MDTraj code that builds the backbone (N, CA, C; nanometers):
import mdtraj as md
import numpy as np

residues = "MET SER THR GLY THR VAL LYS TRP PHE ASP ALA SER LYS GLY PHE GLY PHE".split()
xyz = np.array([
    [-10.6229, -15.0469, -3.9991],
    [-10.7053, -14.9952, -4.1085],
    [-10.7879, -14.8763, -4.0615],
    [-10.7215, -14.7688, -4.0322],
    [-10.7922, -14.6481, -3.9871],
    [-10.8425, -14.5696, -4.1068],
    [-10.9434, -14.6230, -4.1719],
    [-10.9969, -14.5573, -4.2906],
    [-11.1031, -14.4548, -4.2527],
    [-11.1672, -14.4797, -4.1365],
    [-11.2682, -14.3858, -4.0916],
    [-11.4081, -14.4407, -4.1153],
    [-11.4164, -14.5398, -4.2036],
    [-11.5463, -14.5974, -4.2351],
    [-11.6019, -14.6717, -4.1152],
    [-11.5128, -14.7355, -4.0420],
    [-11.5548, -14.8116, -3.9248],
    [-11.5149, -14.7371, -3.7992],
    [-11.5233, -14.6057, -3.8060],
    [-11.4856, -14.5220, -3.6922],
    [-11.5855, -14.5411, -3.5775],
    [-11.7097, -14.5701, -3.6143],
    [-11.8132, -14.5910, -3.5141],
    [-11.7791, -14.7128, -3.4293],
    [-11.7069, -14.8081, -3.4903],
    [-11.6655, -14.9293, -3.4198],
    [-11.5714, -14.8936, -3.3056],
    [-11.4850, -14.7963, -3.3321],
    [-11.3869, -14.7521, -3.2323],
    [-11.4564, -14.6950, -3.1090],
    [-11.5634, -14.6207, -3.1334],
    [-11.6345, -14.5571, -3.0235],
    [-11.7299, -14.6562, -2.9559],
    [-11.7746, -14.7535, -3.0335],
    [-11.8693, -14.8494, -2.9799],
    [-11.7981, -14.9637, -2.9081],
    [-11.6937, -15.0173, -2.9729],
    [-11.6220, -15.1301, -2.9152],
    [-11.4808, -15.0894, -2.8741],
    [-11.4231, -14.9957, -2.9503],
    [-11.2868, -14.9553, -2.9213],
    [-11.1883, -15.0420, -2.9990],
    [-11.2341, -15.0891, -3.1137],
    [-11.1513, -15.1754, -3.1967],
    [-11.0321, -15.0985, -3.2527],
    [-11.0598, -14.9805, -3.3088],
    [-10.9526, -14.8998, -3.3652],
    [-10.9198, -14.9434, -3.5069],
    [-11.0221, -14.9809, -3.5803],
    [-11.0023, -15.0227, -3.7185],
    [-10.9556, -14.9043, -3.8012],
])
top = md.Topology()
chain = top.add_chain()
for i, resn in enumerate(residues, 1):
    res = top.add_residue(resn, chain, resSeq=i)
    for name in ("N", "CA", "C"):
        top.add_atom(name, md.element.get_by_symbol(name[0]), res)
traj = md.Trajectory(xyz[None], top)
């Protein structure tokens, strides 16, 4: 779900939502 809304999660945790 790379919508961009949870992009901060990718940088914070590296989830890659």
